[in-house]
C-alpha positions, 0 to 999 in steps of 0.5 A: 278554416277554424270553426268559425271561420277565424285563423291566424297566419301560423295558423294557416301555415300549420293546418296547411302545411305550407309556407308563410310567403305562400298563406300571406299572398294566398290571402292576399287575393282572397282579400282583394276577391272580398272571401276573407277580410283581415281583424286584430285577434281578440286581446292580442296585436296578431292579424287574424283571417276571417272567413264570413259566413256568406263568403260567395255573396261577396264574392258575387257582388265584388263581380258585379264591381268588375262589371261596371269597370269594363262597362265604362271601358267600352263605352269609351272605346264605343265613342271613337270606334268604327260603327260597326264595332261600335254596335259590338262594343255598345252590345256587350256594354249592354250585357254587362249592365244586365248581368250586373243587374241580375247578379244584385237580384240574384243577391237580393233573392239569397238574403231572404231565402236565408231570412226563410232559412232561419239565418 
């Protein structure tokens, strides 16, 4: 990315020496992960890809939503499982609940740290 964290597809193709299709596929994955977003380039009809200043925080919280979906699946499986399997599924679900709570707490502590750093 440029110093401002913004590049068009053509700029990415040139800078990385890869095909437009490769840029398209890579950007799609990065958007799904929450690491980049697509905007209109100011004053044009071209798309520009933007990396947030705090992309890692966004990526961390994206994982939080993934864990939530797995928790729901574990709960559904535990509802019909044999007792031994139910215990394992419940423990796994509780671990993911714990991880999600910790991720939210980590993000809050990071926000405080950024304020301390003047960002």
